[in-house]
PyMOL Python script that loads the backbone (N, CA, C, O; Angstrom):
from pymol import cmd

cmd.read_pdbstr("""\
ATOM      1  N   MET A   1       0.910  -1.374   0.125  1.00  0.00           N
ATOM      2  CA  MET A   1      -0.030   0.035   0.050  1.00  0.00           C
ATOM      3  C   MET A   1       0.798   1.256  -0.039  1.00  0.00           C
ATOM      4  O   MET A   1       1.748   1.285   0.742  1.00  0.00           O
ATOM      5  N   VAL A   2       0.661   2.150  -0.730  1.00  0.00           N
ATOM      6  CA  VAL A   2       1.332   3.466  -1.018  1.00  0.00           C
ATOM      7  C   VAL A   2       0.636   4.679   0.052  1.00  0.00           C
ATOM      8  O   VAL A   2      -0.579   4.872   0.096  1.00  0.00           O
ATOM      9  N   PRO A   3       1.417   5.275   0.708  1.00  0.00           N
ATOM     10  CA  PRO A   3       1.004   6.140   1.652  1.00  0.00           C
ATOM     11  C   PRO A   3       0.604   7.493   0.841  1.00  0.00           C
ATOM     12  O   PRO A   3       1.355   8.090   0.071  1.00  0.00           O
ATOM     13  N   VAL A   4      -0.599   7.820   1.137  1.00  0.00           N
ATOM     14  CA  VAL A   4      -0.928   9.311   0.509  1.00  0.00           C
ATOM     15  C   VAL A   4      -0.455  10.290   1.416  1.00  0.00           C
ATOM     16  O   VAL A   4      -0.540  10.322   2.644  1.00  0.00           O
ATOM     17  N   PRO A   5       0.221  11.340   0.359  1.00  0.00           N
ATOM     18  CA  PRO A   5       0.723  12.336   1.149  1.00  0.00           C
ATOM     19  C   PRO A   5      -0.210  13.533   1.861  1.00  0.00           C
ATOM     20  O   PRO A   5      -1.112  14.011   1.173  1.00  0.00           O
ATOM     21  N   SER A   6      -0.057  13.911   2.906  1.00  0.00           N
ATOM     22  CA  SER A   6      -0.874  14.915   3.676  1.00  0.00           C
ATOM     23  C   SER A   6      -0.465  16.216   3.147  1.00  0.00           C
ATOM     24  O   SER A   6       0.726  16.451   2.941  1.00  0.00           O
ATOM     25  N   TYR A   7      -1.479  17.165   2.889  1.00  0.00           N
ATOM     26  CA  TYR A   7      -1.275  18.348   2.674  1.00  0.00           C
ATOM     27  C   TYR A   7      -1.480  19.480   3.671  1.00  0.00           C
ATOM     28  O   TYR A   7      -2.621  19.740   4.054  1.00  0.00           O
ATOM     29  N   ALA A   8      -0.474  20.133   4.089  1.00  0.00           N
ATOM     30  CA  ALA A   8      -0.868  21.118   5.227  1.00  0.00           C
ATOM     31  C   ALA A   8      -1.703  21.999   4.821  1.00  0.00           C
ATOM     32  O   ALA A   8      -1.778  22.425   3.669  1.00  0.00           O
ATOM     33  N   GLN A   9      -2.437  22.349   5.835  1.00  0.00           N
ATOM     34  CA  GLN A   9      -3.390  23.746   5.529  1.00  0.00           C
ATOM     35  C   GLN A   9      -2.760  25.027   5.410  1.00  0.00           C
ATOM     36  O   GLN A   9      -1.907  25.395   6.218  1.00  0.00           O
ATOM     37  N   PRO A  10      -3.116  25.679   4.502  1.00  0.00           N
ATOM     38  CA  PRO A  10      -2.296  27.099   4.571  1.00  0.00           C
ATOM     39  C   PRO A  10      -2.375  27.936   5.649  1.00  0.00           C
ATOM     40  O   PRO A  10      -3.534  28.033   6.049  1.00  0.00           O
ATOM     41  N   GLN A  11      -1.614  28.550   6.244  1.00  0.00           N
ATOM     42  CA  GLN A  11      -1.650  29.664   7.442  1.00  0.00           C
ATOM     43  C   GLN A  11      -2.164  30.817   6.868  1.00  0.00           C
ATOM     44  O   GLN A  11      -1.859  31.145   5.721  1.00  0.00           O
ATOM     45  N   TYR A  12      -2.952  31.488   7.596  1.00  0.00           N
ATOM     46  CA  TYR A  12      -3.442  32.849   7.184  1.00  0.00           C
ATOM     47  C   TYR A  12      -3.127  33.936   8.103  1.00  0.00           C
ATOM     48  O   TYR A  12      -3.071  33.707   9.311  1.00  0.00           O
ATOM     49  N   VAL A  13      -2.911  35.127   7.619  1.00  0.00           N
ATOM     50  CA  VAL A  13      -2.826  36.360   8.385  1.00  0.00           C
ATOM     51  C   VAL A  13      -4.040  37.435   8.211  1.00  0.00           C
ATOM     52  O   VAL A  13      -4.834  37.238   7.291  1.00  0.00           O
ATOM     53  N   ARG A  14      -4.180  38.342   8.893  1.00  0.00           N
ATOM     54  CA  ARG A  14      -5.201  39.278   8.527  1.00  0.00           C
ATOM     55  C   ARG A  14      -4.283  40.606   8.178  1.00  0.00           C
ATOM     56  O   ARG A  14      -3.236  40.927   8.740  1.00  0.00           O
ATOM     57  N   CYS A  15      -5.028  41.365   6.983  1.00  0.00           N
ATOM     58  CA  CYS A  15      -4.398  42.641   6.527  1.00  0.00           C
ATOM     59  C   CYS A  15      -4.700  43.484   7.585  1.00  0.00           C
ATOM     60  O   CYS A  15      -5.730  43.483   8.259  1.00  0.00           O
ATOM     61  N   PRO A  16      -3.521  44.361   7.704  1.00  0.00           N
ATOM     62  CA  PRO A  16      -3.726  45.374   8.804  1.00  0.00           C
ATOM     63  C   PRO A  16      -4.587  46.518   8.205  1.00  0.00           C
ATOM     64  O   PRO A  16      -5.084  47.304   9.011  1.00  0.00           O
ATOM     65  N   ASN A  17      -4.809  46.691   6.940  1.00  0.00           N
ATOM     66  CA  ASN A  17      -5.476  47.627   6.408  1.00  0.00           C
ATOM     67  C   ASN A  17      -6.909  47.360   6.114  1.00  0.00           C
ATOM     68  O   ASN A  17      -7.675  48.283   6.391  1.00  0.00           O
ATOM     69  N   CYS A  18      -7.458  46.202   5.571  1.00  0.00           N
ATOM     70  CA  CYS A  18      -8.587  46.106   5.285  1.00  0.00           C
ATOM     71  C   CYS A  18      -9.252  44.905   6.134  1.00  0.00           C
ATOM     72  O   CYS A  18     -10.475  44.769   6.120  1.00  0.00           O
ATOM     73  N   GLY A  19      -8.516  44.136   6.789  1.00  0.00           N
ATOM     74  CA  GLY A  19      -8.863  42.976   7.601  1.00  0.00           C
ATOM     75  C   GLY A  19      -9.237  41.796   6.931  1.00  0.00           C
ATOM     76  O   GLY A  19      -9.895  40.919   7.490  1.00  0.00           O
ATOM     77  N   SER A  20      -8.882  41.732   5.847  1.00  0.00           N
ATOM     78  CA  SER A  20      -9.016  40.509   4.912  1.00  0.00           C
ATOM     79  C   SER A  20      -8.142  39.371   5.290  1.00  0.00           C
ATOM     80  O   SER A  20      -7.044  39.648   5.772  1.00  0.00           O
ATOM     81  N   GLN A  21      -8.528  37.949   5.116  1.00  0.00           N
ATOM     82  CA  GLN A  21      -7.567  36.940   5.510  1.00  0.00           C
ATOM     83  C   GLN A  21      -6.903  36.748   4.040  1.00  0.00           C
ATOM     84  O   GLN A  21      -7.450  36.606   2.947  1.00  0.00           O
ATOM     85  N   VAL A  22      -5.371  36.798   4.440  1.00  0.00           N
ATOM     86  CA  VAL A  22      -4.596  36.588   3.236  1.00  0.00           C
ATOM     87  C   VAL A  22      -3.572  35.399   3.709  1.00  0.00           C
ATOM     88  O   VAL A  22      -3.317  35.179   4.894  1.00  0.00           O
ATOM     89  N   THR A  23      -3.059  34.712   2.681  1.00  0.00           N
ATOM     90  CA  THR A  23      -2.045  33.674   3.141  1.00  0.00           C
ATOM     91  C   THR A  23      -0.926  34.220   3.827  1.00  0.00           C
ATOM     92  O   THR A  23      -0.655  35.400   3.606  1.00  0.00           O
ATOM     93  N   ALA A  24      -0.075  33.419   4.798  1.00  0.00           N
ATOM     94  CA  ALA A  24       0.851  34.061   5.458  1.00  0.00           C
ATOM     95  C   ALA A  24       1.948  34.368   4.761  1.00  0.00           C
ATOM     96  O   ALA A  24       2.662  35.297   5.140  1.00  0.00           O
ATOM     97  N   ASN A  25       2.261  33.608   3.597  1.00  0.00           N
ATOM     98  CA  ASN A  25       3.542  33.829   2.579  1.00  0.00           C
ATOM     99  C   ASN A  25       3.312  35.023   1.740  1.00  0.00           C
ATOM    100  O   ASN A  25       4.245  35.451   1.060  1.00  0.00           O
ATOM    101  N   SER A  26       2.181  35.589   1.723  1.00  0.00           N
ATOM    102  CA  SER A  26       2.170  36.764   0.810  1.00  0.00           C
ATOM    103  C   SER A  26       2.856  37.867   1.328  1.00  0.00           C
ATOM    104  O   SER A  26       3.051  37.945   2.541  1.00  0.00           O
ATOM    105  N   ASN A  27       3.294  38.837   0.456  1.00  0.00           N
ATOM    106  CA  ASN A  27       4.005  39.958   0.726  1.00  0.00           C
ATOM    107  C   ASN A  27       2.979  41.109   0.940  1.00  0.00           C
ATOM    108  O   ASN A  27       3.211  41.961   1.798  1.00  0.00           O
ATOM    109  N   TYR A  28       1.731  41.161   0.103  1.00  0.00           N
ATOM    110  CA  TYR A  28       0.742  42.152  -0.033  1.00  0.00           C
ATOM    111  C   TYR A  28      -0.520  41.645   0.085  1.00  0.00           C
ATOM    112  O   TYR A  28      -0.708  40.484  -0.280  1.00  0.00           O
ATOM    113  N   CYS A  29      -1.454  42.314   0.541  1.00  0.00           N
ATOM    114  CA  CYS A  29      -2.778  42.076   0.472  1.00  0.00           C
ATOM    115  C   CYS A  29      -3.376  41.983  -0.847  1.00  0.00           C
ATOM    116  O   CYS A  29      -3.227  42.874  -1.684  1.00  0.00           O
ATOM    117  N   ASN A  30      -4.080  40.881  -1.063  1.00  0.00           N
ATOM    118  CA  ASN A  30      -4.781  40.585  -2.481  1.00  0.00           C
ATOM    119  C   ASN A  30      -5.857  41.280  -2.664  1.00  0.00           C
ATOM    120  O   ASN A  30      -6.345  41.250  -3.794  1.00  0.00           O
ATOM    121  N   ILE A  31      -6.488  42.057  -1.653  1.00  0.00           N
ATOM    122  CA  ILE A  31      -7.751  42.854  -1.782  1.00  0.00           C
ATOM    123  C   ILE A  31      -7.401  44.240  -1.994  1.00  0.00           C
ATOM    124  O   ILE A  31      -7.800  44.870  -2.973  1.00  0.00           O
ATOM    125  N   CYS A  32      -6.610  44.759  -1.030  1.00  0.00           N
ATOM    126  CA  CYS A  32      -6.099  45.997  -1.045  1.00  0.00           C
ATOM    127  C   CYS A  32      -4.842  46.617  -1.469  1.00  0.00           C
ATOM    128  O   CYS A  32      -4.731  47.786  -1.838  1.00  0.00           O
ATOM    129  N   GLY A  33      -3.748  45.607  -1.375  1.00  0.00           N
ATOM    130  CA  GLY A  33      -2.563  45.853  -1.841  1.00  0.00           C
ATOM    131  C   GLY A  33      -1.474  46.594  -1.017  1.00  0.00           C
ATOM    132  O   GLY A  33      -0.438  47.171  -1.348  1.00  0.00           O
ATOM    133  N   GLU A  34      -2.193  46.330   0.393  1.00  0.00           N
ATOM    134  CA  GLU A  34      -1.173  46.772   1.309  1.00  0.00           C
ATOM    135  C   GLU A  34      -0.121  45.919   1.647  1.00  0.00           C
ATOM    136  O   GLU A  34      -0.270  44.700   1.565  1.00  0.00           O
ATOM    137  N   PRO A  35       1.082  46.501   2.073  1.00  0.00           N
ATOM    138  CA  PRO A  35       2.184  45.470   2.575  1.00  0.00           C
ATOM    139  C   PRO A  35       1.742  44.944   3.628  1.00  0.00           C
ATOM    140  O   PRO A  35       1.013  45.565   4.401  1.00  0.00           O
ATOM    141  N   LEU A  36       2.180  43.511   3.849  1.00  0.00           N
ATOM    142  CA  LEU A  36       1.903  42.761   5.060  1.00  0.00           C
ATOM    143  C   LEU A  36       2.959  42.736   5.981  1.00  0.00           C
ATOM    144  O   LEU A  36       2.703  42.259   7.087  1.00  0.00           O
ATOM    145  N   HIS A  37       4.133  43.162   5.754  1.00  0.00           N
ATOM    146  CA  HIS A  37       5.220  43.105   6.494  1.00  0.00           C
ATOM    147  C   HIS A  37       6.203  44.354   6.560  1.00  0.00           C
ATOM    148  O   HIS A  37       6.682  44.907   5.570  1.00  0.00           O
ATOM    149  N   GLN A  38       6.427  44.710   7.883  1.00  0.00           N
ATOM    150  CA  GLN A  38       7.020  46.148   8.029  1.00  0.00           C
ATOM    151  C   GLN A  38       8.360  45.999   7.435  1.00  0.00           C
ATOM    152  O   GLN A  38       8.862  44.879   7.340  1.00  0.00           O
ATOM    153  N   PRO A  39       9.004  47.118   7.008  1.00  0.00           N
ATOM    154  CA  PRO A  39      10.364  46.990   6.420  1.00  0.00           C
ATOM    155  C   PRO A  39      11.427  46.844   7.545  1.00  0.00           C
ATOM    156  O   PRO A  39      11.161  47.326   8.646  1.00  0.00           O
ATOM    157  N   VAL A  40      12.658  46.186   7.337  1.00  0.00           N
ATOM    158  CA  VAL A  40      13.298  46.072   8.204  1.00  0.00           C
ATOM    159  C   VAL A  40      14.314  47.410   8.190  1.00  0.00           C
ATOM    160  O   VAL A  40      14.776  47.756   7.103  1.00  0.00           O
ATOM    161  N   LEU A  41      14.634  48.108   9.321  1.00  0.00           N
ATOM    162  CA  LEU A  41      15.602  49.043   9.364  1.00  0.00           C
ATOM    163  C   LEU A  41      17.053  48.611   9.602  1.00  0.00           C
ATOM    164  O   LEU A  41      17.343  47.910  10.572  1.00  0.00           O
ATOM    165  N   LEU A  42      18.038  49.066   8.641  1.00  0.00           N
ATOM    166  CA  LEU A  42      19.425  48.581   8.725  1.00  0.00           C
ATOM    167  C   LEU A  42      20.253  49.857   8.503  1.00  0.00           C
ATOM    168  O   LEU A  42      19.929  50.920   7.972  1.00  0.00           O
ATOM    169  N   LYS A  43      21.244  49.517   8.975  1.00  0.00           N
ATOM    170  CA  LYS A  43      22.639  50.377   8.821  1.00  0.00           C
ATOM    171  C   LYS A  43      23.503  49.828   8.394  1.00  0.00           C
ATOM    172  O   LYS A  43      23.434  48.601   8.331  1.00  0.00           O
ATOM    173  N   ILE A  44      24.721  50.547   7.906  1.00  0.00           N
ATOM    174  CA  ILE A  44      25.888  49.887   7.142  1.00  0.00           C
ATOM    175  C   ILE A  44      26.905  50.123   8.006  1.00  0.00           C
ATOM    176  O   ILE A  44      27.058  51.292   8.358  1.00  0.00           O
ATOM    177  N   CYS A  45      27.746  49.170   8.495  1.00  0.00           N
ATOM    178  CA  CYS A  45      28.981  49.438   9.276  1.00  0.00           C
ATOM    179  C   CYS A  45      30.182  50.143   8.403  1.00  0.00           C
ATOM    180  O   CYS A  45      30.811  49.641   7.472  1.00  0.00           O
ATOM    181  N   PRO A  46      30.315  51.441   8.971  1.00  0.00           N
ATOM    182  CA  PRO A  46      31.387  52.184   8.158  1.00  0.00           C
ATOM    183  C   PRO A  46      32.779  51.560   8.020  1.00  0.00           C
ATOM    184  O   PRO A  46      33.520  52.023   7.153  1.00  0.00           O
ATOM    185  N   ARG A  47      33.261  50.419   8.896  1.00  0.00           N
ATOM    186  CA  ARG A  47      34.443  49.759   8.820  1.00  0.00           C
ATOM    187  C   ARG A  47      34.399  48.453   7.930  1.00  0.00           C
ATOM    188  O   ARG A  47      35.372  48.142   7.243  1.00  0.00           O
ATOM    189  N   CYS A  48      33.217  47.684   7.963  1.00  0.00           N
ATOM    190  CA  CYS A  48      33.270  46.325   7.270  1.00  0.00           C
ATOM    191  C   CYS A  48      32.244  46.392   6.337  1.00  0.00           C
ATOM    192  O   CYS A  48      32.199  45.438   5.560  1.00  0.00           O
ATOM    193  N   SER A  49      31.310  47.363   6.187  1.00  0.00           N
ATOM    194  CA  SER A  49      30.385  47.536   5.137  1.00  0.00           C
ATOM    195  C   SER A  49      29.391  46.496   5.313  1.00  0.00           C
ATOM    196  O   SER A  49      28.798  46.212   4.272  1.00  0.00           O
ATOM    197  N   ASN A  50      29.001  45.762   6.489  1.00  0.00           N
ATOM    198  CA  ASN A  50      28.157  44.836   7.076  1.00  0.00           C
ATOM    199  C   ASN A  50      26.737  45.341   7.187  1.00  0.00           C
ATOM    200  O   ASN A  50      26.671  46.431   7.756  1.00  0.00           O
ATOM    201  N   ARG A  51      25.684  44.878   6.826  1.00  0.00           N
ATOM    202  CA  ARG A  51      24.334  45.416   7.107  1.00  0.00           C
ATOM    203  C   ARG A  51      24.160  44.712   8.468  1.00  0.00           C
ATOM    204  O   ARG A  51      24.268  43.507   8.694  1.00  0.00           O
ATOM    205  N   ILE A  52      23.819  45.875   9.475  1.00  0.00           N
ATOM    206  CA  ILE A  52      23.170  45.460  10.643  1.00  0.00           C
ATOM    207  C   ILE A  52      22.157  46.107  11.362  1.00  0.00           C
ATOM    208  O   ILE A  52      21.996  47.283  11.037  1.00  0.00           O
ATOM    209  N   PRO A  53      21.427  45.675  12.247  1.00  0.00           N
ATOM    210  CA  PRO A  53      20.086  46.404  12.654  1.00  0.00           C
ATOM    211  C   PRO A  53      20.369  48.017  13.092  1.00  0.00           C
ATOM    212  O   PRO A  53      21.409  48.462  13.579  1.00  0.00           O
ATOM    213  N   ALA A  54      19.454  48.561  12.855  1.00  0.00           N
ATOM    214  CA  ALA A  54      19.497  49.924  12.950  1.00  0.00           C
ATOM    215  C   ALA A  54      19.865  50.585  14.559  1.00  0.00           C
ATOM    216  O   ALA A  54      20.464  51.597  14.922  1.00  0.00           O
ATOM    217  N   ARG A  55      19.322  49.697  15.136  1.00  0.00           N
ATOM    218  CA  ARG A  55      19.500  49.822  16.778  1.00  0.00           C
ATOM    219  C   ARG A  55      20.906  49.336  17.274  1.00  0.00           C
ATOM    220  O   ARG A  55      21.152  49.502  18.469  1.00  0.00           O
ATOM    221  N   ALA A  56      21.789  48.791  16.528  1.00  0.00           N
ATOM    222  CA  ALA A  56      22.875  48.134  17.078  1.00  0.00           C
ATOM    223  C   ALA A  56      23.891  49.271  17.330  1.00  0.00           C
ATOM    224  O   ALA A  56      24.147  50.087  16.444  1.00  0.00           O
ATOM    225  N   LYS A  57      24.451  49.311  18.524  1.00  0.00           N
ATOM    226  CA  LYS A  57      25.353  50.242  19.022  1.00  0.00           C
ATOM    227  C   LYS A  57      26.987  49.732  18.624  1.00  0.00           C
ATOM    228  O   LYS A  57      27.988  50.439  18.509  1.00  0.00           O
ATOM    229  N   PHE A  58      26.860  48.414  18.484  1.00  0.00           N
ATOM    230  CA  PHE A  58      28.359  47.772  17.926  1.00  0.00           C
ATOM    231  C   PHE A  58      28.060  46.865  16.659  1.00  0.00           C
ATOM    232  O   PHE A  58      26.978  46.296  16.512  1.00  0.00           O
ATOM    233  N   CYS A  59      29.085  46.778  15.776  1.00  0.00           N
ATOM    234  CA  CYS A  59      28.855  45.817  14.586  1.00  0.00           C
ATOM    235  C   CYS A  59      29.028  44.498  15.284  1.00  0.00           C
ATOM    236  O   CYS A  59      29.924  44.315  16.109  1.00  0.00           O
ATOM    237  N   PRO A  60      28.118  43.549  14.923  1.00  0.00           N
ATOM    238  CA  PRO A  60      28.481  42.179  15.408  1.00  0.00           C
ATOM    239  C   PRO A  60      29.405  41.388  14.758  1.00  0.00           C
ATOM    240  O   PRO A  60      29.808  40.329  15.240  1.00  0.00           O
ATOM    241  N   GLU A  61      29.867  41.948  13.408  1.00  0.00           N
ATOM    242  CA  GLU A  61      30.973  41.242  12.628  1.00  0.00           C
ATOM    243  C   GLU A  61      32.346  41.843  13.040  1.00  0.00           C
ATOM    244  O   GLU A  61      33.214  41.017  13.323  1.00  0.00           O
ATOM    245  N   CYS A  62      32.644  43.055  13.109  1.00  0.00           N
ATOM    246  CA  CYS A  62      33.688  43.752  13.292  1.00  0.00           C
ATOM    247  C   CYS A  62      34.049  44.399  14.727  1.00  0.00           C
ATOM    248  O   CYS A  62      35.202  44.651  15.078  1.00  0.00           O
ATOM    249  N   GLY A  63      32.854  44.638  15.530  1.00  0.00           N
ATOM    250  CA  GLY A  63      33.000  45.155  16.752  1.00  0.00           C
ATOM    251  C   GLY A  63      32.943  46.772  16.814  1.00  0.00           C
ATOM    252  O   GLY A  63      32.775  47.420  17.847  1.00  0.00           O
ATOM    253  N   LYS A  64      33.120  47.320  15.463  1.00  0.00           N
ATOM    254  CA  LYS A  64      33.168  48.857  15.487  1.00  0.00           C
ATOM    255  C   LYS A  64      31.861  49.398  16.206  1.00  0.00           C
ATOM    256  O   LYS A  64      30.770  48.837  16.097  1.00  0.00           O
ATOM    257  N   LYS A  65      32.089  50.575  16.973  1.00  0.00           N
ATOM    258  CA  LYS A  65      31.017  51.390  17.485  1.00  0.00           C
ATOM    259  C   LYS A  65      30.363  52.057  16.320  1.00  0.00           C
ATOM    260  O   LYS A  65      30.967  52.549  15.367  1.00  0.00           O
ATOM    261  N   GLN A  66      29.163  52.028  16.476  1.00  0.00           N
ATOM    262  CA  GLN A  66      27.997  52.420  15.396  1.00  0.00           C
ATOM    263  C   GLN A  66      27.619  53.865  15.331  1.00  0.00           C
ATOM    264  O   GLN A  66      26.599  54.151  15.957  1.00  0.00           O
ATOM    265  N   PRO A  67      28.194  54.780  14.739  1.00  0.00           N
ATOM    266  CA  PRO A  67      27.278  56.200  14.281  1.00  0.00           C
ATOM    267  C   PRO A  67      26.239  55.776  13.285  1.00  0.00           C
ATOM    268  O   PRO A  67      25.045  56.052  13.406  1.00  0.00           O
ATOM    269  N   GLY A  68      26.824  55.002  12.168  1.00  0.00           N
ATOM    270  CA  GLY A  68      25.861  54.423  11.067  1.00  0.00           C
ATOM    271  C   GLY A  68      25.099  55.418  10.438  1.00  0.00           C
ATOM    272  O   GLY A  68      24.884  56.558  10.850  1.00  0.00           O
ATOM    273  N   VAL A  69      24.662  54.826   9.280  1.00  0.00           N
ATOM    274  CA  VAL A  69      23.634  55.546   8.284  1.00  0.00           C
ATOM    275  C   VAL A  69      22.628  54.675   8.370  1.00  0.00           C
ATOM    276  O   VAL A  69      22.991  53.500   8.318  1.00  0.00           O
ATOM    277  N   ILE A  70      21.387  54.880   8.494  1.00  0.00           N
ATOM    278  CA  ILE A  70      19.968  54.256   8.524  1.00  0.00           C
ATOM    279  C   ILE A  70      19.538  54.142   7.193  1.00  0.00           C
ATOM    280  O   ILE A  70      19.353  55.184   6.564  1.00  0.00           O
ATOM    281  N   VAL A  71      19.317  52.880   6.569  1.00  0.00           N
ATOM    282  CA  VAL A  71      18.698  52.819   5.178  1.00  0.00           C
ATOM    283  C   VAL A  71      17.566  51.645   5.615  1.00  0.00           C
ATOM    284  O   VAL A  71      17.592  50.862   6.565  1.00  0.00           O
ATOM    285  N   GLN A  72      16.593  51.825   4.584  1.00  0.00           N
ATOM    286  CA  GLN A  72      15.386  51.008   4.611  1.00  0.00           C
ATOM    287  C   GLN A  72      15.599  49.712   3.651  1.00  0.00           C
ATOM    288  O   GLN A  72      16.175  49.814   2.568  1.00  0.00           O
ATOM    289  N   GLN A  73      15.138  48.620   4.091  1.00  0.00           N
ATOM    290  CA  GLN A  73      15.375  47.261   3.252  1.00  0.00           C
ATOM    291  C   GLN A  73      14.011  46.390   3.875  1.00  0.00           C
ATOM    292  O   GLN A  73      13.694  46.188   5.047  1.00  0.00           O
ATOM    293  N   THR A  74      13.433  46.021   2.765  1.00  0.00           N
ATOM    294  CA  THR A  74      12.403  44.920   2.912  1.00  0.00           C
ATOM    295  C   THR A  74      13.044  43.585   2.851  1.00  0.00           C
ATOM    296  O   THR A  74      14.138  43.537   2.291  1.00  0.00           O
ATOM    297  N   LEU A  75      12.519  42.445   3.358  1.00  0.00           N
ATOM    298  CA  LEU A  75      13.037  41.168   3.378  1.00  0.00           C
ATOM    299  C   LEU A  75      13.679  40.864   1.894  1.00  0.00           C
ATOM    300  O   LEU A  75      14.694  40.174   1.799  1.00  0.00           O
ATOM    301  N   THR A  76      13.064  41.389   0.810  1.00  0.00           N
ATOM    302  CA  THR A  76      13.616  40.912  -0.329  1.00  0.00           C
ATOM    303  C   THR A  76      14.410  41.781  -1.193  1.00  0.00           C
ATOM    304  O   THR A  76      14.761  41.428  -2.319  1.00  0.00           O
ATOM    305  N   GLU A  77      14.689  42.881  -0.696  1.00  0.00           N
ATOM    306  CA  GLU A  77      15.604  44.009  -1.312  1.00  0.00           C
ATOM    307  C   GLU A  77      16.916  43.883  -1.053  1.00  0.00           C
ATOM    308  O   GLU A  77      17.093  43.030  -0.182  1.00  0.00           O
ATOM    309  N   LYS A  78      17.978  44.405  -1.468  1.00  0.00           N
ATOM    310  CA  LYS A  78      19.189  44.484  -0.936  1.00  0.00           C
ATOM    311  C   LYS A  78      19.411  46.036  -0.409  1.00  0.00           C
ATOM    312  O   LYS A  78      18.858  46.998  -0.942  1.00  0.00           O
ATOM    313  N   ALA A  79      20.242  46.120   0.637  1.00  0.00           N
ATOM    314  CA  ALA A  79      20.386  47.581   1.398  1.00  0.00           C
ATOM    315  C   ALA A  79      21.035  48.333   0.388  1.00  0.00           C
ATOM    316  O   ALA A  79      21.712  47.806  -0.495  1.00  0.00           O
ATOM    317  N   VAL A  80      20.830  49.655   0.505  1.00  0.00           N
ATOM    318  CA  VAL A  80      21.674  50.415  -0.298  1.00  0.00           C
ATOM    319  C   VAL A  80      22.487  51.396   0.686  1.00  0.00           C
ATOM    320  O   VAL A  80      21.964  52.042   1.594  1.00  0.00           O
ATOM    321  N   ASP A  81      24.006  51.400   0.318  1.00  0.00           N
ATOM    322  CA  ASP A  81      24.767  52.252   1.052  1.00  0.00           C
ATOM    323  C   ASP A  81      24.919  53.727   0.790  1.00  0.00           C
ATOM    324  O   ASP A  81      25.634  54.098  -0.141  1.00  0.00           O
ATOM    325  N   HIS A  82      24.221  54.678   1.637  1.00  0.00           N
ATOM    326  CA  HIS A  82      24.054  56.020   1.267  1.00  0.00           C
ATOM    327  C   HIS A  82      25.266  56.825   2.016  1.00  0.00           C
ATOM    328  O   HIS A  82      25.079  57.922   2.542  1.00  0.00           O
ATOM    329  N   ARG A  83      26.580  56.129   2.004  1.00  0.00           N
ATOM    330  CA  ARG A  83      27.661  57.099   2.416  1.00  0.00           C
ATOM    331  C   ARG A  83      28.041  58.208   1.539  1.00  0.00           C
ATOM    332  O   ARG A  83      28.924  58.994   1.884  1.00  0.00           O
TER     333      ARG A  83
END
""", "prot")
cmd.dss("prot")
cmd.show_as("cartoon", "prot")
cmd.util.cbc("prot")
cmd.orient("prot")
């Protein structure tokens, strides 16, 4: 007898703008187009050019104290260095 694969039920989230139910892996609401995920705030370390969280006081890669430049990046975009 061959086992029948079980298909997981899709997970859903609510759109913060219109409240409609949207699959959890969506980036935008399919009803109103609102982004479902907040952008990640990053800054660039001036010593090693590593992307680090905007709140970091020290670079986790090289240890440099951070004055830093904050840039916005979504989970699918590359950060832009605005030096």
